[in-house]
C-alpha positions in Angstrom: 25.9 13.5 -36.6 23.9 15.7 -39.0 27.1 17.7 -39.7 29.1 14.6 -40.4 26.4 13.3 -42.7 26.2 16.6 -44.6 29.9 16.7 -45.1 30.0 13.1 -46.3 27.3 13.9 -48.7 29.1 16.9 -50.1 31.3 14.6 -52.3 28.1 13.1 -53.7 26.4 16.3 -54.9 28.3 16.5 -58.2 26.0 13.9 -59.8 23.5 12.2 -57.5 20.4 10.8 -59.2 17.3 10.1 -57.1 17.1 6.9 -55.2 14.4 5.7 -57.5 16.5 6.4 -60.6 19.5 4.5 -59.2 17.3 1.6 -58.1 15.9 1.6 -61.6 19.3 1.4 -63.2 20.3 -1.5 -60.9 17.2 -3.4 -61.8 18.0 -2.8 -65.5 21.5 -4.2 -65.0 20.0 -7.3 -63.4 17.6 -7.8 -66.3 20.5 -7.3 -68.8 22.5 -9.9 -66.9 19.6 -12.4 -67.2 19.4 -11.7 -70.9 23.2 -12.2 -71.2 23.0 -15.5 -69.4 20.3 -16.7 -71.8 22.3 -15.6 -74.8 25.4 -17.3 -73.4 23.7 -20.7 -73.1 21.9 -20.5 -76.3 24.4 -19.0 -78.7 27.8 -20.3 -79.8 29.2 -22.4 -82.6 25.7 -24.1 -82.5 22.5 -22.1 -81.9 20.1 -24.1 -79.9 16.3 -23.8 -79.2 14.5 -23.1 -76.0 13.7 -26.7 -75.3 17.4 -27.6 -75.6 18.3 -24.7 -73.3 15.9 -25.9 -70.6 17.0 -29.5 -70.9 20.8 -28.7 -70.9 20.6 -26.4 -67.9 18.6 -28.9 -66.0 21.1 -31.6 -66.7 24.1 -29.4 -65.9 22.6 -28.4 -62.5 21.5 -32.0 -61.7 17.8 -31.2 -61.7 17.1 -33.9 -64.3 18.8 -37.1 -65.3 16.3 -38.8 -67.6 16.3 -38.9 -71.3 16.0 -35.6 -73.1 13.1 -34.8 -75.3 15.2 -32.2 -77.1 18.0 -32.9 -79.5 20.7 -34.6 -77.5 23.6 -32.8 -79.3 22.1 -29.4 -78.6 21.3 -30.3 -75.0 24.9 -31.4 -74.5 26.2 -28.2 -76.0 24.1 -26.2 -73.5 25.2 -28.3 -70.6 28.9 -27.5 -71.4 28.0 -23.8 -71.6 26.5 -23.5 -68.2 29.7 -23.6 -66.1 31.4 -21.4 -68.7 28.6 -18.9 -68.3 28.8 -19.0 -64.5 32.6 -18.4 -64.6 32.2 -15.4 -66.9 29.6 -13.9 -64.5 31.8 -14.5 -61.5 35.0 -13.2 -63.1 33.3 -10.2 -64.6 31.6 -9.3 -61.3 34.9 -9.7 -59.4 36.9 -7.6 -61.8 34.2 -4.9 -62.0 33.9 -4.7 -58.2 37.7 -4.8 -57.7 38.2 -1.9 -60.1 35.6 0.2 -58.4 37.2 -0.4 -55.0 40.7 0.4 -56.3 39.5 3.6 -57.8 37.8 4.6 -54.6 40.8 3.7 -52.4 43.4 5.6 -54.5 41.0 8.3 -55.7 42.5 7.5 -59.0 40.2 7.3 -62.1 42.9 5.2 -63.9 43.1 2.6 -61.1 42.4 -0.9 -62.5 43.7 -4.4 -61.7 45.2 -4.7 -65.2 46.7 -1.2 -65.6 48.2 -1.2 -62.1 50.0 -4.5 -62.7 47.9 -6.5 -60.2 46.6 -9.1 -62.7 50.1 -9.7 -64.2 51.5 -10.0 -60.7 49.0 -12.8 -60.0 49.7 -14.4 -63.3 53.5 -14.4 -62.7 52.9 -16.0 -59.3 50.7 -18.7 -60.7 53.0 -19.6 -63.7 56.1 -19.6 -61.4 54.4 -21.9 -58.9 53.4 -24.4 -61.5 56.8 -24.3 -63.3 59.0 -24.6 -60.2 56.8 -26.1 -57.5 54.4 -28.3 -59.6 51.3 -26.8 -58.0 48.1 -28.2 -59.6 45.4 -27.6 -57.0 43.0 -24.8 -57.9 42.7 -23.7 -54.3 46.5 -23.5 -53.8 46.8 -21.6 -57.1 44.2 -19.1 -56.0 46.1 -18.5 -52.7 49.3 -18.0 -54.7 47.6 -15.7 -57.2 46.2 -13.5 -54.3 49.7 -13.3 -52.9 51.1 -12.2 -56.2 48.4 -9.7 -56.7 48.9 -8.2 -53.3 52.7 -7.9 -53.7 52.3 -6.3 -57.1 49.7 -3.8 -55.9 51.8 -2.8 -52.9 54.9 -2.4 -55.2 53.1 -0.2 -57.7 51.6 2.0 -55.1 55.0 2.4 -53.3 56.7 3.4 -56.6 53.8 5.7 -57.6 54.0 7.5 -54.2 57.6 8.5 -54.6 58.4 12.1 -55.4 56.4 15.3 -55.1 52.7 15.0 -55.0 52.4 11.5 -53.8 50.5 8.8 -55.7 49.1 10.9 -58.6 47.0 9.2 -61.3 49.7 9.6 -63.9 52.5 8.2 -61.7 50.4 5.2 -60.7 49.5 4.5 -64.3 53.1 4.7 -65.4 54.3 2.6 -62.5 51.6 0.0 -63.3 52.4 -0.1 -67.0 56.1 -0.5 -66.3 55.5 -3.2 -63.7 53.1 -5.0 -66.1 55.6 -5.0 -68.9 58.3 -6.3 -66.6 56.1 -9.1 -65.2 55.0 -10.1 -68.8 58.7 -10.5 -69.7 59.3 -12.6 -66.6 56.4 -14.8 -67.4 58.0 -15.4 -70.8 61.3 -16.2 -69.2 59.6 -18.8 -67.1 57.5 -20.3 -69.8 59.7 -20.4 -72.9 62.1 -23.1 -71.7 59.1 -25.2 -70.8 57.1 -26.2 -73.9 54.6 -28.0 -71.8 53.8 -24.8 -70.0 53.6 -22.8 -73.3 51.0 -25.2 -74.6 49.1 -25.2 -71.3 49.0 -21.5 -70.7 49.1 -19.8 -74.1 45.3 -19.4 -74.0 45.1 -18.8 -70.3 47.6 -16.0 -70.5 45.3 -14.1 -73.0 42.4 -14.4 -70.6 39.4 -16.7 -71.2 36.6 -18.7 -69.7 36.6 -21.7 -72.1 36.8 -25.2 -70.6 35.2 -24.2 -67.3 33.9 -26.9 -65.1 32.0 -26.8 -61.8 34.8 -28.8 -60.2 37.3 -26.0 -61.0 34.9 -23.2 -60.1 34.0 -24.6 -56.7 37.4 -23.8 -55.0 37.3 -20.1 -55.8 33.8 -19.5 -54.5 34.9 -18.9 -50.8 37.6 -16.4 -52.0 35.1 -14.5 -54.1 32.6 -14.5 -51.2 35.3 -13.1 -48.8 36.4 -10.5 -51.4 32.7 -9.5 -52.0 32.0 -9.0 -48.3 35.2 -7.1 -47.6 34.6 -4.8 -50.6 31.0 -4.0 -50.0 31.6 -3.3 -46.3 33.8 -0.4 -47.2 31.2 1.5 -49.3 30.5 4.2 -46.6 34.2 4.5 -45.8 35.1 5.0 -49.5 32.6 7.9 -49.6 34.4 9.5 -46.7 37.9 8.9 -48.3 36.6 10.8 -51.4 36.6 13.9 -49.2 40.4 13.5 -48.5 42.2 11.7 -45.8 42.4 14.7 -43.4 38.8 15.5 -43.6 37.7 11.9 -43.5 39.8 11.4 -40.3 38.3 14.5 -38.8 34.9 13.1 -39.4 35.8 10.0 -37.4 36.6 7.7 -40.3 39.4 5.2 -39.6 41.1 5.8 -42.9 43.9 3.2 -42.4 41.4 0.5 -41.5 39.1 1.4 -44.5 42.0 1.3 -46.9 43.3 -2.0 -45.5 39.9 -3.8 -45.7 39.2 -2.4 -49.2 42.7 -3.4 -50.3 42.3 -7.0 -49.1 38.8 -7.2 -50.7 39.9 -6.0 -54.1 43.1 -8.0 -54.2 41.3 -11.2 -53.2 38.7 -10.7 -55.9 41.3 -9.9 -58.6 43.6 -12.8 -57.5 40.8 -15.4 -57.5 39.5 -14.2 -60.9 43.0 -14.2 -62.5 43.7 -17.7 -61.1 40.6 -19.1 -62.9 40.4 -17.0 -66.1 43.8 -15.5 -66.6 44.7 -11.8 -66.8 41.6 -10.0 -68.4 42.2 -6.3 -68.8 40.1 -3.2 -68.9 37.0 -4.6 -67.2 37.9 -3.1 -63.9 38.5 0.3 -65.6 35.6 0.6 -67.9 32.8 -0.8 -65.7 33.1 1.7 -62.8 33.4 4.6 -65.1 30.3 3.6 -67.0 28.3 2.9 -63.9 29.4 6.2 -62.3 28.1 8.2 -65.2 24.7 6.6 -64.8 24.1 6.3 -61.0 26.6 8.7 -59.5 29.6 8.4 -57.2 27.9 7.0 -54.0 29.8 3.7 -53.4 26.8 2.2 -51.7 25.3 2.0 -55.1 28.4 2.0 -57.3 30.0 -1.1 -55.9 27.0 -3.6 -56.3 26.1 -2.0 -59.6 29.7 -2.4 -60.9 29.6 -6.1 -60.0 26.4 -6.5 -62.0 27.7 -4.6 -65.0 31.0 -6.4 -64.9 29.2 -9.7 -65.0 27.1 -8.5 -68.0 30.2 -7.2 -69.9 32.3 -10.4 -69.6 29.3 -12.7 -70.3 28.4 -10.6 -73.5 32.1 -10.5 -74.5 32.3 -14.2 -74.3 29.2 -14.6 -76.4 30.6 -12.2 -79.0 33.9 -14.1 -79.1 32.1 -17.3 -79.8 29.7 -16.0 -82.4 31.9 -13.8 -84.7 34.5 -16.5 -85.2 32.5 -19.6 -85.9 33.4 -22.4 -85.9 36.4 -21.2 -83.8 36.2 -18.7 -81.0 38.0 -15.6 -79.8 39.1 -15.5 -76.1 37.2 -13.0 -74.0 40.4 -11.2 -73.1 40.9 -10.3 -76.7 37.3 -9.0 -77.0 37.6 -6.8 -73.9 41.0 -5.5 -75.1 39.4 -4.3 -78.4 36.7 -2.6 -76.5 38.8 -1.2 -73.7 41.8 0.3 -75.6 40.0 3.1 -77.4 37.8 3.8 -74.3 40.9 4.0 -72.1 42.3 6.7 -74.4 39.0 8.6 -74.2 39.0 8.3 -70.4 42.5 9.7 -70.1 41.6 12.6 -72.3 38.4 13.2 -70.4 40.1 13.2 -67.0 42.9 15.6 -68.3 45.5 13.9 -66.2 48.3 16.3 -65.3 51.9 15.4 -65.9 54.5 16.3 -63.2 
């Protein structure tokens, strides 16, 4: 057992901060999330005071039903921001964790739900189900999104595995980009003849958390819980997979089972997030890279930390989109794209991906 533990730890020695340092980073991420939540309920087209924040949150959560001592308009604005803030946290955490798991499963630093075509696959499935089947239930749409995400992920991985060298980072990125472009075109084919769908999904297709309600958030919570449990349960297995499949199997790791559980967890998270907020890109790519630089490559720390930082990133991006475009707002998907595109180029250059 000591030999197995030592070999498993070999992959972690490149950058492995002390436990206290990693715990400190996780605590800092939690504090930043708390600050982001406060900013999200207080800032927007109208900046509100602390009394209005307290009163609006209490009303939104059903803790208080009496008359408000604070300004009624400000309290009402806060009350509408609470489910929006909750959705941004949930979607950001789901995408950050999903990206970290995908990168661990494929050992591919470019793996990301958006870049690998997973989110566009989920989007195509949702749009097609509404256009041709008239699906309106949030729970059913989530199931359909998960199915579309799973099919897209399997297709991209199969295409990227063809040829010499198997599923290299470059081939997966190219296969994902081509698949995403094809799915976006198919979404347009489905939507353009239907003006009602164009008006309904033009903002959803960009990716955003506006208009969130507790009634629509509720149905996705079980899916997010399942995806979270499946993903976190593979942390040790992902550490073993980082050694290579042959060595991991020699150490007793059931590589097929680990990949399957991790795949299900990441796809469920991505599908549920896409069904609610639309295809939001780059969160699953940027968050794991940033966290890995700070706390190392141990997935027992990397996965929960990625969920926290993903929640922080999307919540802050939503606040930025509301503040810089007053009295209008910029969808969170646009903000993350502006942040993610240049950082993606930097990551590609840093990793020095080899062409075939």
